[in-house]
C-alpha positions as CSV (number, residue, x, y, z in Angstrom):
1,M,-114.0,-17.3,39.5
2,A,-117.3,-17.3,37.5
3,S,-118.8,-15.1,40.1
4,V,-116.1,-12.5,39.4
5,I,-115.8,-12.7,35.6
6,D,-119.0,-12.6,33.5
7,F,-118.5,-15.2,30.9
8,T,-122.0,-14.5,29.5
9,N,-120.6,-11.2,28.2
10,K,-118.4,-12.9,25.7
11,G,-118.7,-11.3,22.3
12,K,-120.5,-8.1,23.4
13,H,-117.3,-6.1,22.9
14,L,-117.5,-7.1,19.2
15,S,-120.5,-4.8,18.5
16,N,-119.4,-1.6,16.7
17,L,-122.8,-0.6,15.4
18,I,-123.9,3.0,16.1
19,T,-127.0,3.1,13.9
20,A,-128.3,0.7,11.3
21,S,-130.6,3.2,9.5
22,P,-131.4,5.4,7.8
23,L,-127.6,5.3,7.2
24,E,-125.4,2.7,8.8
25,F,-122.7,4.1,11.1
26,R,-120.1,2.0,12.8
27,H,-117.2,2.5,15.1
28,G,-113.8,1.9,13.5
29,D,-111.1,0.1,15.3
30,W,-108.7,3.0,14.8
31,H,-108.5,6.2,16.8
32,G,-107.5,9.0,14.4
33,G,-108.0,10.2,10.9
34,F,-111.2,10.7,9.0
35,A,-114.4,8.7,8.6
36,M,-114.4,6.1,5.9
37,L,-117.2,5.3,3.4
38,C,-117.2,1.8,2.2
39,T,-119.6,-0.6,0.4
40,R,-121.6,-3.1,2.3
41,E,-119.5,-5.9,0.6
42,A,-116.3,-4.3,1.8
43,S,-117.8,-3.8,5.3
44,A,-119.0,-7.4,5.5
45,K,-115.5,-8.7,4.6
46,Y,-114.0,-6.4,7.3
47,E,-116.6,-7.4,9.9
48,T,-115.9,-11.1,9.3
49,H,-112.1,-10.5,9.7
50,R,-112.8,-8.3,12.8
51,E,-114.9,-11.0,14.5
52,E,-112.2,-13.6,13.8
53,A,-109.5,-11.3,15.2
54,L,-111.3,-10.1,18.3
55,G,-113.7,-13.0,18.9
56,L,-111.6,-15.2,21.3
57,S,-109.7,-12.8,23.5
58,G,-110.7,-9.3,22.4
59,H,-107.1,-8.6,21.8
60,G,-106.5,-10.0,18.4
61,H,-104.7,-8.1,15.6
62,I,-106.9,-6.5,12.9
63,A,-104.8,-6.7,9.8
64,F,-106.6,-4.3,7.5
65,V,-109.3,-1.6,7.1
66,P,-112.0,-2.0,4.5
67,N,-111.6,-0.6,1.0
68,H,-113.1,2.8,1.3
69,F,-113.4,6.5,0.3
70,T,-111.8,8.8,2.9
71,L,-114.3,11.5,4.0
72,N,-111.9,14.4,4.2
73,G,-112.2,18.0,2.9
74,G,-115.8,19.0,2.2
75,Y,-116.9,15.4,2.6
76,H,-115.8,15.6,6.3
77,Y,-118.2,18.4,7.1
78,T,-121.1,16.8,5.2
79,F,-120.5,13.6,7.2
80,L,-120.4,15.6,10.5
81,G,-123.8,17.0,9.7
82,L,-125.2,13.6,8.8
83,V,-123.9,11.9,12.0
84,R,-125.2,14.7,14.1
85,Y,-128.7,14.0,13.0
86,R,-128.3,10.2,12.7
87,E,-131.6,9.6,14.6
88,D,-133.7,11.9,12.4
89,E,-133.9,10.9,8.7
90,T,-135.7,14.1,7.8
91,L,-132.9,16.3,9.1
92,M,-130.3,14.1,7.6
93,R,-131.9,14.5,4.2
94,R,-132.0,18.3,4.7
95,V,-128.3,18.2,5.4
96,Y,-127.6,16.2,2.3
97,R,-129.9,18.5,0.2
98,L,-127.9,21.5,1.6
99,A,-124.7,19.7,0.5
100,G,-126.3,19.6,-3.0
101,L,-127.0,23.3,-2.9
102,M,-123.4,24.0,-1.9
103,E,-122.2,21.7,-4.8
104,C,-124.1,23.9,-7.2
105,V,-122.5,27.2,-6.2
106,V,-119.0,25.8,-6.0
107,S,-118.4,23.2,-8.7
108,I,-121.5,22.6,-10.9
109,P,-122.5,25.2,-13.5
110,S,-126.1,26.1,-13.7
111,P,-127.7,28.6,-16.2
112,V,-130.2,29.6,-13.5
113,L,-127.4,30.7,-11.2
114,R,-125.8,32.9,-13.8
115,T,-128.8,35.3,-13.3
116,D,-129.8,37.6,-10.4
117,L,-131.5,34.5,-9.0
118,L,-128.2,33.6,-7.5
119,R,-128.8,36.0,-4.6
120,R,-132.0,34.2,-3.6
121,F,-130.2,30.9,-4.0
122,Y,-127.4,32.1,-1.6
123,Q,-130.0,33.3,0.9
124,S,-131.6,29.9,1.0
125,I,-128.2,28.3,1.7
126,I,-127.5,30.7,4.5
127,E,-130.9,30.2,6.1
128,E,-130.6,26.4,5.9
129,R,-127.0,26.4,7.2
130,E,-128.1,28.4,10.2
131,A,-131.2,26.2,10.8
132,L,-129.1,23.0,10.7
133,N,-125.9,24.4,12.2
134,V,-123.8,22.9,9.4
135,V,-120.8,24.7,8.1
136,W,-118.1,23.8,5.6
137,K,-114.6,25.3,6.3
138,G,-111.5,25.8,4.3
139,D,-110.9,25.3,0.6
140,V,-113.8,22.9,-0.2
141,Q,-114.4,21.5,-3.6
142,H,-117.0,18.8,-3.1
143,F,-119.9,18.3,-0.7
144,L,-121.9,15.3,-1.9
145,L,-120.3,12.1,-0.8
146,P,-118.4,10.0,-3.3
147,L,-120.3,7.0,-4.8
148,N,-119.2,4.2,-7.0
149,P,-120.5,4.6,-10.6
150,E,-122.4,1.3,-10.5
151,H,-124.5,2.8,-7.7
152,Y,-125.0,6.3,-9.1
153,N,-123.8,7.8,-12.4
154,P,-121.2,10.5,-11.5
155,N,-122.6,12.8,-14.2
156,R,-126.3,12.5,-13.3
157,F,-126.4,15.3,-10.8
158,S,-124.5,17.8,-12.9
159,H,-126.6,17.0,-16.0
160,A,-129.8,17.4,-14.1
161,V,-128.7,20.7,-12.6
162,A,-127.6,22.0,-16.1
163,K,-131.0,21.3,-17.5
164,A,-133.0,23.2,-14.9
165,E,-134.6,26.3,-16.5
166,S,-136.0,28.0,-13.4
167,L,-135.1,28.4,-9.7
168,K,-138.1,26.2,-8.8
169,E,-137.0,23.5,-11.1
170,L,-133.4,23.7,-9.8
171,Y,-134.6,23.3,-6.2
172,S,-136.7,20.3,-7.3
173,V,-133.8,18.7,-9.2
174,I,-131.5,19.1,-6.2
175,S,-134.0,17.6,-3.8
176,T,-134.7,14.7,-6.1
177,E,-131.1,13.9,-6.8
178,T,-129.9,14.3,-3.3
179,D,-132.7,12.1,-2.1
180,S,-131.7,9.5,-4.6
181,Q,-128.0,9.7,-3.5
182,F,-129.1,9.4,0.2
183,D,-131.1,6.3,-0.7
184,V,-128.0,4.8,-2.4
185,L,-125.9,5.6,0.7
186,G,-128.5,3.8,2.9
187,R,-128.7,0.8,0.6
188,F,-125.2,0.2,-0.5
189,Y,-122.8,1.8,2.0
190,V,-121.5,1.8,5.6
191,I,-119.7,4.7,7.3
192,Y,-116.9,4.0,9.8
193,L,-116.0,6.6,12.4
194,P,-112.6,6.6,14.0
195,R,-112.9,6.6,17.8
196,A,-111.9,10.2,18.0
197,L,-114.9,11.2,16.0
198,S,-117.4,8.9,17.6
199,P,-120.5,10.7,18.8
200,L,-120.8,8.0,21.5
201,S,-117.3,8.1,22.9
């Protein structure tokens, strides 16, 4: 019997890790819906439960999903761009910076963008969207992923954008703040992909 069934493989089915860095992506144990963004604490609790449920037979019942933000709407397309370039941190940061540019033209007022500099700003967005092949569709209100206030002040980005007095300064602010948010995502969060969205399925 042992020659037919590989008992040394016990537990390998438990691994759901896609990438550990620069952002941690994991397979979810559900097939449909949107990706979920959760804290590392919530993920650890879920992974412990998951291991207990699946550890013996691989057919246990998983009773809950981790506490999370659902990455729907504009968040969904930002996530798709991030997971596409999951092996290249530089490109991932460019995607997130692009999300910051989009946030500025849709939902965050900027004195700089009330001038004719808006045209140049739009052009930079178009060029970067084409270079990265990242597009947001539908009635999108937000692009930067939701973060808990204890990890990143929800007003920090908008206040920094409002203070920018030139296009150069605005670009610098967006780069600085999106890099800070990206660092927070890498340090404090895990993203779960439903199987239907898995890049490896």
